[in-house]
N, C-alpha and C positions, 0 to 999 in steps of 0.2 A: 381705857383710854388715859393717856398721861395728861397731867395738868399742864396747861400752857401758862406762860407769863402774861401779865396784864396788858402789855402792848399787843401781843398776838391775839388775845381775846377781843380787844378793841378793833383791830384791823381785820380779823378773820384769817382764813387760810387761802392759799392759791387753789385753783381748780374750779371746775364747774360745780355750782351748788344747785341741785334740782329743786330745792324748796321742801317745805314740810309735807305737803300732800304726797309728793313723789316718794319721799323718804318713808312715810307711814305705810305706803303700799307694799314696800319690801322689807319692812322692819322685822316681821316674823321670820322670813326667809334668812335674813342677815343674822339674827340671833341664833338660829339653828346651825348656820354655817360656822359661826364663832365656836359653838360648843363642839362641833365635829372637827374643828381645826382645819377647815378647808381654806382655800386661797382667797380669803376675805379681801385683802387689799386690791386684788386684781378684779375679782367678780363684782365687788361693791365699791368700786373706785369713786363713784359719785356720792354715795351715802356718807362715806367717811369724812370728807370736808364739811358736809352739811352738819353732821353730828358734832364736829368740833366747833362750828360757828354758832349753832343753835342750842342754847341751854336746855330748852324743853325737850327737844328730840334726843339730845345726849342723855338726859335723865331717863327718858322713856326707854332708850336702847339699853342702858346699863341696868335698869329695873327689870326689863324683860329677860335679859341674859341671866341675871341673878335668880329670877323666879324659875327659869327653866333648869338651872343648876340644882335647885332644890328638888 
């Protein structure tokens, strides 16, 4: 995920944000799709804005993808 500017971090991103619980439920699925190079922006359209808005979920997502790459 690319780094956003300070204003974008403060204001968040557009789109529906399902929240941490909903994001956590599909996090493993999302990470595996990232590694397979599947249509992540379409299939996980609600997780992406949440991961950009929520530092904890973004770190969990990046950590899981990194762990699966190893």
